C-alpha positions as CSV (number, residue, x, y, z in Angstrom):
1,M,86.0,-79.5,75.5
2,T,83.0,-77.6,73.0
3,T,79.6,-79.4,73.5
4,P,76.8,-78.9,70.5
5,I,73.7,-77.5,72.0
6,I,72.6,-77.3,67.8
7,T,73.6,-78.4,64.9
8,T,71.7,-77.9,61.6
9,N,72.7,-79.8,57.9
10,N,72.4,-77.9,54.6
11,L,69.0,-76.3,55.3
12,I,67.1,-74.8,52.6
13,Y,64.1,-72.6,53.3
14,R,61.8,-70.9,50.5
15,Y,59.4,-68.3,51.0
16,G,55.9,-68.5,49.3
17,D,56.9,-65.5,46.7
18,G,59.7,-67.7,45.8
19,T,62.4,-66.2,47.7
20,E,65.3,-68.7,48.6
21,A,66.2,-67.3,52.2
22,L,68.5,-69.9,53.3
23,K,71.1,-72.1,50.5
24,G,72.5,-74.8,52.1
25,I,73.4,-73.5,56.2
26,S,75.5,-75.9,58.0
27,L,76.2,-74.8,61.6
28,T,76.7,-75.7,64.7
29,L,76.1,-73.8,67.9
30,N,78.0,-74.5,71.3
31,Q,76.7,-74.6,74.7
32,G,77.6,-72.0,76.8
33,K,78.5,-69.7,74.2
34,K,78.1,-66.3,73.3
35,I,77.5,-66.5,69.7
36,A,76.8,-63.4,67.1
37,I,75.4,-63.8,63.7
38,L,76.6,-60.9,61.5
39,G,75.0,-60.0,58.1
40,N,73.2,-57.2,56.1
41,N,69.3,-57.1,55.7
42,G,68.5,-60.5,53.5
43,A,71.5,-62.3,54.7
44,G,69.1,-65.1,56.6
45,K,69.3,-63.9,60.0
46,S,66.1,-63.8,61.0
47,T,65.0,-66.6,58.5
48,F,68.0,-68.9,60.3
49,F,66.6,-68.2,63.8
50,L,63.0,-69.2,63.4
51,H,64.2,-73.0,62.2
52,L,65.7,-72.9,65.4
53,N,62.3,-73.9,67.2
54,G,60.5,-75.1,64.7
55,I,58.3,-71.8,64.2
56,L,59.6,-72.7,60.4
57,K,60.2,-75.6,58.7
58,P,62.9,-76.3,56.3
59,L,62.3,-77.3,52.7
60,S,65.0,-79.7,52.9
61,G,68.0,-80.3,55.5
62,S,67.8,-81.1,59.5
63,I,68.5,-79.4,62.9
64,T,69.5,-81.6,65.9
65,F,68.9,-80.2,69.5
66,K,71.4,-81.9,71.7
67,G,71.8,-84.7,69.4
68,E,68.1,-85.4,68.8
69,R,66.5,-84.3,65.7
70,I,64.0,-82.0,66.0
71,Q,60.3,-83.3,65.2
72,Y,57.4,-81.6,64.1
73,T,54.8,-82.7,65.8
74,K,52.9,-80.4,68.3
75,K,54.2,-82.1,71.8
76,Y,57.6,-81.8,70.5
77,L,57.6,-78.2,69.3
78,Q,56.1,-77.1,72.7
79,A,58.5,-78.9,74.4
80,L,61.4,-77.5,72.4
81,R,60.1,-74.2,72.7
82,Q,60.4,-74.4,76.4
83,K,64.6,-74.9,75.5
84,V,65.1,-72.6,73.0
85,G,63.7,-69.3,73.2
86,I,63.4,-66.7,70.8
87,I,63.3,-62.9,71.4
88,F,62.4,-60.8,68.7
89,Q,63.5,-57.5,67.8
90,N,60.3,-55.4,68.9
91,P,59.6,-56.1,72.0
92,D,55.7,-55.7,71.5
93,E,55.5,-59.1,69.6
94,L,55.7,-60.8,73.1
95,L,53.8,-58.1,75.1
96,F,50.2,-58.3,75.4
97,S,49.2,-58.4,79.1
98,P,47.8,-55.9,81.0
99,T,50.5,-55.7,83.6
100,V,54.6,-56.9,83.5
101,F,53.9,-59.7,86.1
102,E,51.2,-60.9,84.0
103,D,53.4,-60.9,80.8
104,I,56.1,-62.5,82.5
105,S,53.9,-65.5,84.5
106,Y,52.2,-66.0,81.1
107,G,54.9,-68.6,79.7
108,P,55.4,-70.6,83.2
109,R,51.5,-70.4,83.4
110,N,51.2,-72.8,80.1
111,L,53.6,-75.1,81.4
112,G,51.0,-76.7,83.8
113,L,53.6,-75.6,87.0
114,T,52.3,-74.8,90.6
115,K,51.1,-71.7,92.0
116,D,54.5,-71.6,94.0
117,A,57.1,-72.9,91.2
118,I,55.5,-70.0,88.4
119,E,55.6,-67.4,91.5
120,R,59.6,-68.3,91.7
121,L,60.7,-68.7,88.0
122,V,59.0,-65.1,87.7
123,H,60.5,-63.4,90.5
124,W,63.7,-65.3,89.3
125,A,63.3,-63.8,86.2
126,M,62.5,-60.4,87.2
127,K,65.6,-60.4,89.6
128,E,67.8,-61.3,86.9
129,T,66.9,-58.8,84.2
130,G,66.2,-56.0,86.7
131,T,62.4,-55.7,86.3
132,L,61.3,-56.3,90.0
133,E,60.3,-52.5,90.4
134,L,58.3,-53.3,87.2
135,Q,56.0,-55.9,88.0
136,K,52.9,-53.9,88.5
137,K,53.2,-51.3,85.2
138,A,51.2,-51.3,82.4
139,T,53.8,-52.5,79.7
140,H,52.0,-50.2,76.9
141,S,53.7,-47.7,79.2
142,L,57.4,-49.0,79.7
143,S,60.2,-47.0,77.6
144,I,61.7,-49.5,74.5
145,G,64.5,-50.2,77.0
146,Q,62.3,-51.2,79.7
147,K,60.2,-53.3,76.9
148,K,63.4,-55.1,75.7
149,R,64.4,-56.2,79.4
150,V,60.9,-57.1,80.0
151,S,60.7,-59.4,76.5
152,I,63.7,-61.2,77.7
153,A,62.5,-61.9,81.3
154,C,59.0,-63.8,79.5
155,V,61.4,-65.7,77.9
156,L,63.8,-66.4,80.6
157,S,61.0,-67.3,82.7
158,M,60.6,-70.4,81.1
159,D,64.1,-71.2,82.3
160,P,65.1,-72.2,78.5
161,E,69.1,-73.7,77.6
162,L,69.3,-71.3,74.5
163,L,67.9,-67.7,74.5
164,I,68.2,-66.0,70.5
165,L,67.8,-62.7,70.5
166,D,67.3,-60.7,67.1
167,E,68.8,-57.6,67.3
168,P,68.8,-57.0,70.9
169,T,70.0,-53.6,70.9
170,A,68.3,-51.8,68.1
171,G,66.9,-48.6,68.9
172,L,68.3,-48.2,72.5
173,D,70.6,-45.1,73.0
174,S,74.3,-45.9,74.7
175,Y,72.6,-46.6,78.3
176,Y,69.9,-49.4,77.7
177,A,72.2,-50.8,75.3
178,K,74.8,-51.3,78.1
179,K,72.0,-52.5,80.3
180,I,70.9,-55.1,77.8
181,I,74.6,-56.2,77.2
182,N,75.2,-56.7,81.0
183,L,72.2,-58.8,81.2
184,L,72.9,-60.6,78.7
185,N,76.5,-61.2,80.2
186,Q,74.9,-62.0,83.5
187,I,72.7,-64.9,81.8
188,N,76.3,-66.8,80.0
189,R,77.5,-66.3,83.4
190,D,74.5,-68.2,84.7
191,G,74.9,-71.1,82.0
192,K,72.7,-70.3,79.2
193,T,73.9,-70.4,75.6
194,I,73.5,-66.7,74.1
195,V,72.7,-66.7,69.9
196,L,72.0,-63.2,68.9
197,S,72.2,-61.3,65.7
198,T,73.3,-57.3,65.3
199,H,74.2,-54.9,62.9
200,D,76.4,-53.3,65.6
201,I,80.2,-54.5,64.6
202,N,81.3,-52.9,67.3
203,F,79.4,-54.4,69.7
204,A,79.9,-58.3,68.5
205,F,83.4,-57.8,68.3
206,E,83.7,-56.8,72.2
207,W,81.0,-59.2,73.2
208,A,80.7,-62.4,71.5
209,D,83.2,-65.7,71.9
210,E,82.1,-66.9,68.2
211,I,81.1,-65.4,65.0
212,I,79.1,-66.5,62.1
213,I,78.7,-64.3,59.1
214,L,75.4,-64.8,56.7
215,H,75.8,-63.5,53.3
216,D,72.7,-64.0,50.8
217,G,71.3,-67.1,52.6
218,K,74.8,-68.9,52.9
219,V,77.6,-69.2,55.5
220,L,80.3,-67.0,54.6
221,G,82.7,-67.3,58.4
222,N,82.2,-68.9,60.9
223,G,84.6,-69.4,63.5
224,G,86.1,-67.6,66.9
225,R,86.0,-64.1,67.4
226,E,90.2,-63.4,66.3
227,E,89.9,-65.8,64.0
228,I,87.0,-64.1,61.7
229,F,87.3,-60.5,62.4
230,L,91.0,-60.8,61.1
231,Q,90.0,-61.7,57.3
232,K,89.6,-58.3,55.8
233,D,88.5,-60.3,52.7
234,L,85.2,-62.0,54.4
235,F,84.2,-58.5,55.8
236,Q,84.4,-57.1,52.3
237,K,82.5,-59.8,50.6
238,A,79.8,-59.6,52.9
239,N,79.8,-55.8,52.7
240,L,80.5,-55.3,56.3
241,E,82.9,-53.0,57.9
242,R,85.5,-54.2,60.4
243,P,85.0,-53.2,64.0
244,M,86.9,-49.1,64.7
245,I,88.8,-50.6,67.7
246,L,90.9,-53.3,65.3
247,D,91.5,-51.3,62.9
248,L,93.1,-48.6,64.7
249,Y,94.8,-51.7,66.9
250,Q,96.1,-52.7,63.1
251,F,97.2,-49.1,61.8
252,L,99.2,-48.4,65.2
253,I,100.9,-52.1,64.8
254,D,101.7,-51.2,61.2
255,N,103.5,-48.2,62.2
256,D,105.6,-50.0,64.7
257,Y,103.8,-47.6,67.6
258,F,103.8,-51.0,69.5
259,P,104.8,-54.7,68.9
260,T,102.1,-57.2,67.9
261,Q,100.0,-58.2,71.3
262,K,99.0,-62.2,72.0
263,Q,95.8,-60.6,73.1
264,I,93.9,-58.4,70.7
265,P,91.9,-55.7,72.4
266,R,88.1,-55.9,73.0
267,T,87.3,-52.8,73.9
268,K,88.2,-48.9,73.9
269,E,89.3,-49.3,77.5
270,D,91.9,-52.2,76.4
271,L,93.4,-50.2,73.6
272,L,93.7,-47.3,75.6
273,K,95.7,-49.3,78.1
274,L,98.0,-50.7,75.2
275,L,98.5,-47.0,74.3
276,S,99.3,-45.8,77.6
277,I,101.7,-48.1,78.1
278,S,103.3,-47.7,74.8
279,T,103.3,-44.3,75.3
280,S,105.4,-44.6,79.0
281,R,107.7,-46.5,77.3
282,I,108.4,-44.5,74.7
283,L,108.8,-41.4,77.1
284,K,111.2,-43.6,79.2
285,N,113.5,-44.4,76.5
286,G,113.6,-40.7,75.3
287,Q,114.5,-39.6,78.8
């Protein structure tokens, strides 16, 4: 049984220049899930994110967090932002202290916690993100991959229930992208809900439980991974490509290379395993 952590109802938002960025967004984000939001530039992804912890206030519509409607008082928003953390695409937007430790401890210090409590949270966040060895380093000296992990630790040190990440693997090579993916999986296994935007369709297909497709400020698709990715027309409308693994799998099915599987392969390794099994059968039957 799924439990909503955030529900939005008919969100409409217009920027000062008249650009209507959100055009009636109604969505449910389920607790404990890994959710990927897809869409081209201008689809409304970042604007939507900025509504989820009250950085932006909708022109109309409403947002509820765990069944309670979001209020826009200073006290309420301060409490909400402890529970709903946003990690921006550019990690430098979160990093401003002289050292990594000071950056990661900034949030807990502002919660009015004891020194021991702060140190426990910061140590836990650094351990989770693999940044313990970086704690004395100057943030400006870090690589982009290290900065991404430190920025996640900064938000994680507040012990939020929901993490929102805008393009977490953007600008990373495959090695550091894999580190971020492994980190997000670990955080999710520890009970956190994760919502992220990405232009990497193959990553979304492999990683997410649920998929949301935004286009021109509207929801085009919302559902389980396979339910959404099997809809070719949906991706055409959104001007998005489907995952290469899925297209190759469908080609092999259509050409009777192996029968349709109940479980569609999510990764290159899954597909290669199917190919290996099918090849073995063909060779055995040929004998």
